[in-house]
SEKEDREN-651539 format. One record per atom (N, C-alpha, C, O): x, y, z; residue in three letters. Coordinates in steps of 0.001 Angstrom, whole numbers, plus 500000, padded with zeros to 6 digits. Example, Ala and Ser with C-alpha at 12.3 -4.5 7.8 and 13.67 -1.06 7.14 Angstrom:
BEGIN
513190494310507800ALA/512300495500507800ALA/513200496700507800ALA/514236496681508465ALA/512850497750507080SER/513670498940507140SER/512900500030507870SER/513409501138508039SER/
//
This chain:
BEGIN
462326528460476156MET/462713527686477341MET/461823526459477510MET/462297525388477890MET/460531526619477227SER/459602525493477360SER/459912524412476344SER/459811523224476652SER/460300524820475102ASP/460670523829474091ASP/461910523056474519ASP/462003521844474322ASP/462858523778475107CYS/464080523107475571CYS/463761522102476673CYS/464295520993476667CYS/462900522472477619ALA/462522521565478690ALA/461792520342478140ALA/461971519230478635ALA/460962520556477105ALA/460248519434476507ALA/461211518466475831ALA/461042517250475912ALA/462230519021475159VAL/463230518166474513VAL/463989517348475557VAL/464246516159475363VAL/464343518000476664ILE/465070517305477716ILE/464229516172478292ILE/464743515079478533ILE/462927516426478517ARG/462058515374479048ARG/461913514228478058ARG/461870513059478440ARG/461837514585476772ARG/461694513538475756ARG/462956512681475677ARG/462876511457475575ARG/464109513321475724LEU/465364512569475711LEU/465506511701476969LEU/466042510594476918LEU/465019512225478089HIS/465083511455479316HIS/464233510197479227HIS/464635509140479713HIS/463057510303478609ARG/462199509131478470ARG/462795508111477499ARG/462539506914477625ARG/463585508576476535ARG/464159507686475533ARG/465538507150475931ARG/466173506427475162ARG/465985507499477105ARG/467322507071477512ARG/467381505539477562ARG/466375504885477837ARG/468569504969477293PRO/468690503499477366PRO/468545503018478806PRO/469103503605479733PRO/467802501963478968ARG/467545501396480300ARG/468134499996480357ARG/467875499153479498ARG/468930499773481391ARG/469546498466481586ARG/469016497866482880ARG/469340498347483965ARG/468211496829482774PRO/467615496228483993PRO/468655495797485019PRO/468428495915486223PRO/469794495300484546PHE/470806494835485495PHE/471299495991486369PHE/471426495845487585PHE/471574497132485749VAL/472047498292486506VAL/470956498791487452VAL/471232499118488606VAL/469723498850486962ILE/468612499362487772ILE/468400498482489003ILE/468277498990490118ILE/468359497173488804TRP/468122496282489939TRP/469334496200490868TRP/469189495943492063TRP/470521496418490318SER/471708496456491177SER/471648497652492122SER/471974497530493303SER/471232498809491602VAL/471105499999492441VAL/470022499799493493VAL/470198500187494648VAL/468897499193493097ARG/467823498935494064ARG/468275497968495149ARG/467969498155496326ARG/469010496928494743LEU/469506495956495726LEU/470492496617496688LEU/470478496334497885LEU/471345497495496166LEU/472285498201497026LEU/471557499074498035LEU/471923499114499210LEU/470519499778497573GLY/469740500585498499GLY/469062499751499570GLY/469008500148500734GLY/468538498580499172ALA/467900497701500147ALA/468918497179501164ALA/468602497061502348ALA/470149496863500708LEU/471181496397501625LEU/471565497478502624LEU/471824497186503792LEU/471602498724502168VAL/471917499831503086VAL/470855499948504167VAL/471176500125505342VAL/469592499850503773VAL/468501499949504738VAL/468547498795505730VAL/468413499000506937VAL/468736497583505220VAL/468790496408506099VAL/469980496508507054VAL/469854496193508238VAL/471135496945506544SER/472319497086507396SER/472084498104508498SER/472510497910509637SER/471406499191508153TRP/471115500220509156TRP/470201499687510256TRP/470386499986511435TRP/469202498885509844LEU/468268498346510831LEU/468912497256511681LEU/468759497240512902LEU/469626496353511033VAL/470244495246511763VAL/471376495733512650VAL/471551495238513763VAL/472152496709512161GLY/473274497220512933GLY/472885498091514102GLY/473742498463514904GLY/471624498423514219ASP/471128499230515336ASP/471888500557515443ASP/472309500958516527ASP/472055501229514298PHE/472703502532514289PHE/471698503602514691PHE/470507503508514394PHE/472201504604515363SER/471328505691515794SER/472144506983515878SER/473172507044516552SER/471668508000515187LEU/472337509300515244LEU/472064510020516554LEU/472791510941516927LEU/471025509602517244ALA/470691510271518502ALA/471775510079519558ALA/471928510913520450ALA/472537508968519460GLU/473588508723520437GLU/474691509764520384GLU/475419509952521358GLU/474819510444519245TRP/475863511449519103TRP/475492512768519773TRP/476357513620519975TRP/474227512948520117LEU/473761514240520613LEU/473404514207522092LEU/472789515151522588LEU/473764513165522803THR/473480513134524237THR/474412514083524983THR/475476514454524487THR/473990514467526184ASP/474808515390526983ASP/476171514789527304ASP/477182515491527327ASP/476184513491527550ARG/477459512837527878ARG/478412512866526696ARG/479605513118526860ARG/477881512606525496ARG/478729512623524308ARG/479280514030524069ARG/480464514197523775ARG/478439515014524193LEU/478880516389523967LEU/479916516813524999LEU/480864517527524672LEU/479737516374526253ALA/480709516706527294ALA/482054516027527015ALA/483112516631527195ALA/482003514771526575ASN/483236514071526229ASN/483946514740525054ASN/485172514850525036ASN/483159515184524073LEU/483746515860522920LEU/484415517163523338LEU/485518517476522889LEU/483745517917524196GLN/484321519185524654GLN/485613518953525453GLN/486597519674525285GLN/485590517936526322ARG/486795517626527095ARG/487931517176526195ARG/489082517558526403ARG/487611516363525192PHE/488642515864524285PHE/489266517003523483PHE/490486517056523326PHE/488443517904522980LEU/488971519034522215LEU/489834519936523087LEU/490817520512522619LEU/489458520054524360THR/490276520854525277THR/491630520211525518THR/492652520896525562THR/491636518878525676GLU/492886518182525951GLU/493777518068524723GLU/494949517713524846GLU/493244518360523546LEU/494078518371522351LEU/495000519589522317LEU/496013519583521619LEU/494656520616523059GLN/495517521786523107GLN/496818521439523840GLN/496784520735524849GLN/497943521916523352PRO/499227521619524010PRO/499202522026525485PRO/498622523048525853PRO/499843521207526314TRP/499829521428527756TRP/500362522810528145TRP/499726523455528978TRP/501477523314527609PRO/501933524651527987PRO/500935525744527620PRO/500810526740528333PRO/500226525558526509VAL/499231526562526098VAL/498078526586527081VAL/497587527658527436VAL/497637525415527527ARG/496547525365528507ARG/496988525945529842ARG/496222526651530500ARG/498228525649530247GLN/498728526161531516GLN/498836527687531512GLN/498631528341532534GLN/499162528239530343ALA/499323529688530226ALA/498019530396529883ALA/498018531591529586ALA/496910529664529923GLY/495617530302529654GLY/495380530638528202GLY/494711531624527893GLY/495924529825527297GLY/495679530022525873GLY/496737530838525172GLY/496460531427524127GLY/497947530894525712ASP/499043531634525086ASP/499699530736524023ASP/500537529894524345ASP/499306530927522749TRP/499778530066521668TRP/501205530385521236TRP/501755529706520369TRP/501806531406521829SER/503207531687521512SER/504141530602522040SER/505292530505521613SER/503638529784522973LEU/504443528699523526LEU/504405527437522661LEU/505074526451522969LEU/503621527471521580LEU/503438526271520757LEU/504741525834520093LEU/505063524646520076LEU/505490526791519546VAL/506708526442518805VAL/507714525744519720VAL/508316524740519337VAL/507891526275520918GLY/508824525648521851GLY/508404524249522234GLY/509245523359522359GLY/507110524041522423TRP/506586522713522763TRP/506821521728521625TRP/507224520589521860TRP/506571522163520390VAL/506786521307519224VAL/508260520941519081VAL/508595519778518855VAL/509134521927519212MET/510557521657519071MET/511055520698520154MET/511921519862519896MET/510507520821521365GLU/510908519928522448GLU/510496518492522158GLU/511273517566522390GLU/509263518294521644LEU/508808516940521320LEU/509640516333520185LEU/509997515156520226LEU/509940517140519189LEU/510750516639518083LEU/512151516279518548LEU/512702515256518140LEU/512723517111519396ARG/514088516858519851ARG/514162515637520764ARG/515104514851520671ARG/513185515476521637ASP/513229514379522594ASP/512925513023521956ASP/513658512059522176ASP/511843512940521161ARG/511422511639520641ARG/510987511665519180ARG/511140510673518468ARG/510447512791518734GLY/509790512828517433GLY/510702512553516256GLY/510378511721515409GLY/511837513234516184LEU/512722513065515031LEU/513266511646514947LEU/513393511091513856LEU/513584511067516081GLU/514085509698516085GLU/513021508725515586GLU/513313507821514803GLU/511771508920516051ALA/510690508031515616ALA/510391508211514128ALA/510143507234513422ALA/510414509454513651LEU/510196509695512224LEU/511294509048511391LEU/511020508441510356LEU/512536509178511847GLY/513631508556511111GLY/513529507047511080GLY/513811506424510056GLY/513126506446512202ARG/512970504995512238ARG/511849504537511311ARG/511991503547510593ARG/510745505259511331THR/509623504897510463THR/510024504969508999THR/509711504070508218THR/510711506028508632LEU/511165506161507244LEU/512173505078506887LEU/512118504507505797LEU/513104504791507814ALA/514109503762507547ALA/513472502386507372ALA/513895501609506516ALA/512452502082508186VAL/511761500797508073VAL/511101500665506705VAL/511200499616506069VAL/510430501718506249SER/509741501665504958SER/510732501495503811SER/510470500738502876SER/511863502189503870VAL/512861502070502801VAL/513477500672502792VAL/513590500048501738VAL/513878500179503975ALA/514483498851504046ALA/513505497779503577ALA/513894496856502861ALA/512240497895503974ALA/511242496903503575ALA/511032496901502066ALA/510906495837501459ALA/510993498082501457MET/510736498138500025MET/511932497675499215MET/511757497099498141MET/513149497912499703VAL/514326497401498994VAL/514305495871498985VAL/514551495249497952VAL/514010495271500136LEU/513907493812500196LEU/512756493300499333LEU/512898492299498631LEU/511618493991499388ALA/510454493557498608ALA/510727493654497113ALA/510327492778496345ALA/511413494729496698ALA/511703494892495273ALA/512634493802494776ALA/512421493248493698ALA/513672493485495555GLY/514592492433495139GLY/513919491071495076GLY/514072490343494096GLY/513169490725496129ALA/512495489426496144ALA/511416489350495074ALA/511277488327494404ALA/510649490428494909GLY/509588490420493907GLY/510123490297492494GLY/509551489588491666GLY/511239490999492211ALA/511822490925490870ALA/512334489519490570ALA/512147489014489463ALA/512976488889491544LEU/513488487535491328LEU/512359486519491165LEU/512402485659490286LEU/511348486634492028LEU/510238485678491939LEU/509421485870490668LEU/508811484921490175LEU/509402487078490136SER/508631487322488913SER/509191486534487731SER/508452486193486807SER/510490486244487756LEU/511083485481486661LEU/510533484062486614LEU/510381483484485538LEU/510236483505487777GLY/509662482164487808GLY/508159482148487651GLY/507572481095487401GLY/507520483318487795ALA/506066483388487672ALA/505610483804486284ALA/504439483631485944ALA/506514484352485473ALA/506150484784484117ALA/506072483571483195ALA/507057482851483028ALA/504922483347482606ARG/504708482135481818ARG/505404482161480466ARG/505571481112479844ARG/505816483337479995ASN/506552483374478740ASN/508059483242478942ASN/508810483099477978ASN/508502483292480214LEU/509925483149480515LEU/510223481808481191LEU/511206481146480858LEU/509380481415482134ALA/509552480129482816ALA/508905479038481972ALA/507854478498482316ALA/509552478735480873THR/509053477760479910THR/510262477098479244THR/511342477690479239THR/510125475911478691PRO/511287475260478080PRO/511944476089476977PRO/513167476057476836PRO/511168476820476201GLU/511712477651475132GLU/511231479088475319GLU/510282479507474657GLU/511873479854476216PRO/511391481212476513PRO/511551482149475329PRO/512578482156474650PRO/510520482934475101MET/510504483960474072MET/510761483408472666MET/511112484165471761MET/510593482117472482LEU/510830481523471170LEU/509740480494470896LEU/509990479290470946LEU/508508480978470603PRO/507386480042470452PRO/507540479077469296PRO/506918478014469297PRO/508360479422468301GLY/508498478548467141GLY/509661477583467233GLY/510058477003466222GLY/510216477394468421GLY/511378476515468569GLY/510994475046468568GLY/509861474664468275GLY/511992474242468911ARG/511749472798468925ARG/510754472438470023ARG/510639473130471035ARG/510048471357469800ARG/509047470927470767ARG/509741470326471990ARG/510522469384471858ARG/509457470870473184PRO/510128470362474395PRO/509564469011474813PRO/508480468608474392PRO/510329468326475649GLY/509897467035476145GLY/508846467157477231GLY/508611468237477773GLY/508219466029477541ARG/507131466018478513ARG/507612466423479901ARG/506939467183480596ARG/508796465908480311TRP/509273466214481648TRP/509718467674481769TRP/509592468286482829TRP/510228468211480688SER/510604469630480694SER/509385470516480867SER/509417471490481620SER/508315470179480171ILE/507068470945480313ILE/506530470833481730ILE/506091471823482315ILE/506566469614482282LEU/506076469412483649LEU/506905470208484647LEU/506353470821485561LEU/508233470205484480PHE/509105470929485399PHE/508776472411485416PHE/508638472999486488PHE/508651473019484257TRP/508402474463484216TRP/506983474799484647TRP/506751475890485167TRP/506034473908484451ASN/504689474134484987ASN/504703474142486512ASN/504007474936487146ASN/505506473246487095VAL/505640473223488550VAL/506307474505489039VAL/505909475058490064VAL/507322474982488310VAL/508004476222488692VAL/507037477394488675VAL/506981478170489629VAL/506281477525487602VAL/505332478646487492VAL/504250478532488562VAL/503951479509489248VAL/503666477354488705GLY/502607477180489697GLY/503095477391491112GLY/502415478029491916GLY/504286476854491433GLY/504827477037492777GLY/505168478484493074GLY/504869478979494160GLY/505794479175492119THR/506157480573492338THR/504925481447492491THR/504877482315493362THR/503940481222491654ARG/502707482020491768ARG/501984481728493085ARG/501369482624493663ARG/502052480500493556SER/501437480184494851SER/502144480906495987SER/501496481389496916SER/503465480982495919VAL/504226481705496935VAL/503843483175496936VAL/503658483764498001VAL/503721483773495763LEU/503351485189495665LEU/501935485426496199LEU/501686486414496890LEU/501022484528495882ILE/499651484663496384ILE/499624484566497901ILE/498948485350498568ILE/500359483604498444PHE/500395483421499898PHE/501003484646500592PHE/500518485070501640PHE/502059485208500010ALA/502740486347500629ALA/501833487567500687ALA/501802488267501699ALA/501095487829499614ARG/500263489039499597ARG/498872488811500167ARG/498161489773500457ARG/498472487553500335ALA/497138487283500869ALA/497063487550502361ALA/495998487900502872ALA/498170487393503065ILE/498192487618504517ILE/498567489065504785ILE/499602489520504298ILE/497771489799505536PRO/498049491221505778PRO/499360491440506524PRO/499884490545507186PRO/499873492666506393GLU/501129493005507070GLU/501022492836508579GLU/501993492457509235GLU/499840493118509132TYR/499668493051510584TYR/499831491615511100TYR/500413491387512160TYR/499313490665510339VAL/499433489262510752VAL/500892488819510674VAL/501397488174511593VAL/501572489165509572TRP/502991488852509474TRP/503768489493510619TRP/504668488873511186TRP/503420490730510959ALA/504133491423512031ALA/503932490725513368ALA/504875490621514152ALA/502720490242513646PHE/502477489494514883PHE/503358488242514944PHE/503929487926515988PHE/503460487544513829LEU/504266486322513804LEU/505750486625514021LEU/506415485970514824LEU/506258487618513303PHE/507667487966513448PHE/507952488600514809PHE/509061488488515330PHE/506949489265515381LEU/507137489855516701LEU/507351488768517746LEU/508160488928518660LEU/506627487667517608ALA/506805486553518550ALA/508168485886518385ALA/508711485339519345ALA/508723485928517175LEU/510008485283516922LEU/511194486182517244LEU/512192485719517795LEU/511091487470516901LEU/512239488366516957LEU/512158489408518057LEU/513143490093518335LEU/510985489540518695GLY/510863490524519752GLY/510542491910519205GLY/510480492102517990GLY/510338492882520106PRO/509914494235519691PRO/511068495071519147PRO/511482496050519767PRO/511583494679517987THR/512602495452517302THR/512037495942515975THR/510853495766515686THR/512884496548515190ALA/512422497041513889ALA/512287495919512865ALA/511574496078511874ALA/512961494782513084TRP/512950493716512092TRP/511575493111511824TRP/511268492834510665TRP/510726492889512838PRO/509392492376512504PRO/508627493276511542PRO/507929492781510657PRO/508750494602511705MET/508088495514510774MET/508692495410509387MET/507968495341508394MET/510018495399509315VAL/510687495342508016VAL/510315494064507272VAL/509965494108506092VAL/510391492934507957LEU/510106491654507308LEU/508628491518506943LEU/508298490977505888LEU/507741492005507809ALA/506310491921507508ALA/505958492742506273ALA/505251492267505384ALA/506451493965506223LEU/506178494818505068LEU/506853494279503811LEU/506276494316502724LEU/508080493778503965ALA/508794493250502801ALA/508108492010502247ALA/507992491859501031ALA/507654491126503118LEU/507032489886502662LEU/505722490165501932LEU/505471489612500861LEU/504895491017502512HIS/503614491324501875HIS/503815492031500537HIS/503174491683499545HIS/504704493022500511ASN/504899493791499275ASN/505666493008498223ASN/505524493287497032ASN/506475492035498627SER/507138491198497627SER/506117490379496849SER/506291490142495653SER/505051489946497523GLY/503993489236496816GLY/503288490126495808GLY/502940489678494716GLY/503075491392496172ILE/502411492323495257ILE/503324492687494098ILE/502915492615492939ILE/504571493082494403LEU/505501493464493348LEU/505850492273492454LEU/506038492438491248LEU/505937491082493034GLY/506212489902492224GLY/505106489626491222GLY/505373489296490067GLY/503864489761491665LYS/502730489558490758LYS/502723490598489639LYS/502561490257488467LYS/502901491878490011LEU/502905492942489006LEU/504091492805488055LEU/503954493043486855LEU/505247492424488580SER/506432492273487732SER/506279491101486770SER/506723491176485624SER/505656490025487228ALA/505421488895486326ALA/504521489302485167ALA/504735488874484033ALA/503522490123485446GLU/502659490605484371GLU/503427491519483423GLU/503180491518482218GLU/504361492300483971LEU/505203493138483111LEU/506024492278482154LEU/506097492567480960LEU/506634491230482676VAL/507447490355481835VAL/506594489684480773VAL/507024489546479627VAL/505390489266481140GLU/504525488589480181GLU/504042489521479070GLU/503745489070477964GLU/503962490825479365ASN/503463491781478373ASN/504574492597477713ASN/504285493547476986ASN/505828492247477953VAL/506934492990477374VAL/507028492698475874VAL/506602491643475403VAL/507590493648475142ASP/507785493460473706ASP/508787492321473482ASP/509916492377473970ASP/508373491304472753ARG/509193490093472621ARG/510245490181471520ARG/511081489284471414ARG/510234491200470720GLN/511111491203469555GLN/512585491147469953GLN/513346490340469419GLN/512988492015470902SER/514392492042471303SER/514789490732471972SER/515839490167471665SER/513945490248472890ALA/514257489015473602ALA/514279487822472646ALA/515146486956472759ALA/513341487772471716SER/513306486660470758SER/514524486670469854SER/515062485616469513SER/514966487877469462ALA/516155487964468618ALA/517387487469469359ALA/518213486755468792ALA/517510487846470623LEU/518639487369471419LEU/518578485862471608LEU/519600485180471529LEU/517386485343471857ARG/517222483899472056ARG/517566483134470788ARG/518212482087470836ARG/517128483669469651ALA/517429483014468386ALA/518911483044468074ALA/519416482164467377ALA/519624484059468590ALA/521069484158468374ALA/521859483283469336ALA/523084483214469242ALA/521175482613470260GLY/521846481694471162GLY/522017482202472574GLY/522719481573473366GLY/521395483328472922ALA/521514483871474270ALA/520798482971475271ALA/519767482372474966ALA/521363482890476461GLY/520746482111477516GLY/519584482845478163GLY/519288483993477831GLY/518939482165479086ARG/517755482723479726ARG/518087484012480493ARG/517391485017480346ARG/519140483982481305PHE/519471485143482109PHE/520131486250481280PHE/520009487429481614PHE/520823485879480211GLN/521334486891479299GLN/520196487648478639GLN/520275488861478441GLN/519144486931478302MET/517968487546477707MET/517277488479478701MET/516815489561478337MET/517215488047479957VAL/516592488874480985VAL/517377490160481184VAL/516795491243481247VAL/518691490046481282TRP/519522491210481584TRP/519603492192480410TRP/519607493405480621TRP/519666491682479185ALA/519896492542478029ALA/518611493078477404ALA/518643494123476754ALA/517489492397477580ALA/516258492813476891ALA/515091493045477840ALA/514485494116477822ALA/514771492063478665ILE/513574492164479496ILE/513746493200480591ILE/512837493989480846ILE/514900493206481242PHE/515126494153482339PHE/515046495611481884PHE/514341496393482523PHE/515738496019480802PRO/515620497426480393PRO/514206497825479992PRO/513785498953480249PRO/513464496907479362LEU/512115497244478918LEU/511127497312480083LEU/510157498069480030LEU/511366496532481123SER/510429496474482252SER/510766497458483359SER/509910497756484192SER/511989497968483390LEU/512421498793484509LEU/511568500046484735LEU/511195500303485880LEU/511237500843483705PRO/510435502042483980PRO/509108501749484661PRO/508748502418485630PRO/508382500766484170ARG/507095500420484774ARG/507287499819486162ARG/506481500067487059ARG/508334499039486347PHE/508608498458487660PHE/508888499559488683PHE/508440499465489826PHE/509616500590488291LEU/509894501696489207LEU/508611502433489586LEU/508477502905490715LEU/507674502535488652LEU/506382503141488982LEU/505678502347490076LEU/505163502922491036LEU/505658501038489928TYR/505043500186490942TYR/505802500283492270TYR/505196500301493342TYR/507136500346492183PHE/507964500398493390PHE/507647501643494211PHE/507424501539495417PHE/507621502805493588PHE/507383504037494323PHE/505940504132494821PHE/505678504713495875PHE/505012503560494059TYR/503625503560494529TYR/503481502707495786TYR/502815503104496743TYR/504102501547495776ARG/504026500690496955ARG/504828501270498115ARG/504491501023499273ARG/505874502031497834TRP/506656502628498911TRP/505843503657499691TRP/505922503712500918TRP/505064504472498982GLU/504251505457499699GLU/503208504758500563GLU/502849505267501624GLU/502718503601500125THR/501821502813500966THR/502572502233502155THR/502032502145503257THR/503809501840501928CYS/504623501238502980CYS/504930502243504090CYS/505049501859505254CYS/505057503520503746VAL/505293504549504767VAL/504113504606505726VAL/504298504711506938VAL/502909504538505192ARG/501715504549506045ARG/501661503308506931ARG/501378503397508126ARG/501934502156506335GLU/501851500922507105GLU/502927500857508183GLU/502687500302509256GLU/504108501414507918ALA/505165501413508923ALA/504762502231510141ALA/505141501901511265ALA/503992503302509923THR/503500504102511048THR/502508503305511886THR/502563503333513116THR/501607502600511223VAL/500573501862511939VAL/501163500668512687VAL/500760500380513814VAL/502115499977512065LEU/502675498784512699LEU/503416499103513985LEU/503608498218514819LEU/503834500340514164GLY/504475500714515414GLY/503565500582516611GLY/504040500502517744GLY/502258500557516382MET/501320500400517485MET/501362499005518088MET/500770498767519141MET/502054498080517432LEU/502211496744517998LEU/503294496702519069LEU/503555495648519649LEU/503928497848519334GLY/504954497912520361GLY/506359497975519820GLY/507325497929520582GLY/506486498082518484MET/507794498148517875MET/508193499606517676MET/507339500487517570MET/509489499846517628ALA/510006501219517620ALA/509671501914516310ALA/510277501633515276ALA/508713502816516358SER/508402503688515232SER/507446504757515729SER/507172504846516926SER/506947505553514826LEU/506056506641515210LEU/504761506112515825LEU/504209506729516735LEU/504284504990515338GLY/503058504423515886GLY/503187504044517346GLY/502207504105518090GLY/504389503650517774PHE/504601503318519185PHE/504413504545520069PHE/503836504445521151PHE/504893505698519619LEU/504706506931520394LEU/503234507309520463LEU/502765507798521491LEU/502506507088519381ILE/501064507385519383ILE/500351506507520405ILE/499512506991521165ILE/500681505228520424LEU/500052504322521378LEU/500470504650522807LEU/499653504580523725LEU/501737505006522999ASP/502236505303524336ASP/501576506556524908ASP/501156506558526065ASP/501483507604524122THR/500840508840524599THR/499349508638524828THR/498771509247525728THR/498724507789524022ARG/497309507482524249ARG/497132506742525567ARG/496179507016526297ARG/498025505812525890ALA/497918505060527141ALA/498102505973528352ALA/497514505724529405ALA/498906507021528217ARG/499139507946529322ARG/498184509136529304ARG/498339510079530079ARG/497180509081528400ASN/496164510133528280ASN/496773511495527969ASN/496224512522528367ASN/497896511516527265HIS/498486512765526794HIS/497988512998525366HIS/498705512770524391HIS/496744513456525274TYR/496118513570523962TYR/496750514651523109TYR/496728514559521882TYR/497318515681523738ASP/497968516722522944ASP/499199516172522229ASP/499412516461521052ASP/500016515375522935GLU/501188514766522307GLU/500764513711521286GLU/501374513593520224GLU/499716512942521608MET/499226511943520678MET/498805512594519362MET/499138512100518285MET/498074513700519452PHE/497609514386518256PHE/498784514944517460PHE/498765514943516229PHE/499798515417518161PHE/500974515942517463PHE/501683514836516687PHE/502076515043515539PHE/501852513660517301PHE/502531512567516611PHE/501681512028515455PHE/502221511558514454PHE/500358512097515594ILE/499495511717514472ILE/499713512674513305ILE/499821512243512157ILE/499777513977513599LEU/500035514965512548LEU/501426514765511945LEU/501611514927510739LEU/502405514412512787ALA/503751514164512275ALA/503759512959511329ALA/504436512974510302ALA/502994511909511688GLY/502888510767510791GLY/502212511139509487GLY/502613510680508417GLY/501176511979509578GLY/500527512440508354GLY/501469513248507484GLY/501455513119506260GLY/502290514082508112ALA/503265514868507354ALA/504287513965506672ALA/504681514215505533ALA/504718512909507376LEU/505671511975506785LEU/505061511260505583LEU/505735511053504574LEU/503785510883505688VAL/503108510237504568VAL/502990511196503387VAL/503170510791502238VAL/502687512461503664LEU/502601513447502589LEU/503944513630501884LEU/504001513754500661LEU/505023513646502668VAL/506352513734502060VAL/506630512510501196VAL/507148512626500085VAL/506276511325501722GLY/506454510107500936GLY/505634510126499657GLY/506116509710498604GLY/504394510608499742ASP/503558510710498544ASP/504159511676497533ASP/504129511423496329ASP/504707512790498027LEU/505306513780497135LEU/506535513218496433LEU/506697513389495225LEU/507407512541497195VAL/508591511930496587VAL/508178510878495563VAL/508757510795494480VAL/507171510072495913SER/506685509047494992SER/506114509673493727SER/506364509186492624SER/505347510752493882LEU/504743511413492723LEU/505808511979491796LEU/505746511787490582LEU/506790512681492373VAL/507860513264491560VAL/508669512172490868VAL/509023512302489696VAL/508958511097491595SER/509743510008491019SER/508999509325489883SER/509592509011488850SER/507713509096490065ARG/506941508434489016ARG/506807509309487774ARG/506846508810486650ARG/506650510607487979ARG/506601511509486821ARG/507931511525486076ARG/507968511542484845ARG/509019511519486839PHE/510342511494486193PHE/510540510210485403PHE/511081510226484298PHE/510094509091485983VAL/510244507814485274VAL/509403507798484013VAL/509859507314482977VAL/508177508321484078ARG/507322508347482881ARG/507953509183481781ARG/507942508784480617ARG/508503510339482136LYS/509091511213481122LYS/510365510632480519LYS/510670510839479345LYS/511102509897481356SER/512353509343480852SER/512135508059480046SER/513096507469479553SER/
//
């Protein structure tokens, strides 16, 4: 055992040392310490009598109202849950899901179309045919403007968060479902457009080049070669972004638009913490369902 420990110590002393990594870790530790001091954080604030009393009161109010009224009779829980779902919950869950689906359908269509103008191997005078005739100066300039403009649009769309877009559309369209749909669609179209453009740029060129050499047009090449080759990976991105969109649709409802988030904000304003907690759990359940559907769909796409 002593020989083994000696070998381990010797190997430890001979380990490769990288100054950049070592000083990066030290700098990170120093930043944590400075942030703690400057931010005036204190764990003692969590242990005051007032904090503990507030915590106890909050945990008590999380219990469903009928259960508290009956002195802790949890047999009334099922009836309370069914009543909330029947009155408001199912409708809010359906709206949240519908918003996420509508937003992603719009985002997928816009992102796929914009990706054609952002892909540098397609938005060019001689797409997928690098050995063709030399294009003219104005043709090169035109397609450079197309690529640069399309990529700028995609960057702008995804650079602004969904919440900011929702505020803008809320002022224009009022507290309906459309501000959420358009905000989520606009932001995700920028993301899907960027990812789709990279898919087109990295697609196998043999089929597309053969079609181009045979005289196929740009859109014929896209439909017959690029689209089938890119579709599986695009669907993976689509379902991944959809599960994110389900979460964002719940949160955006807190802006006053009809969805599950609106019920969470409303119950919080009326200090009905038991109902608020239930709707939070319902939103979490909806996200889990969305994640499960996304996971199954992505696995199916990979296998196919």
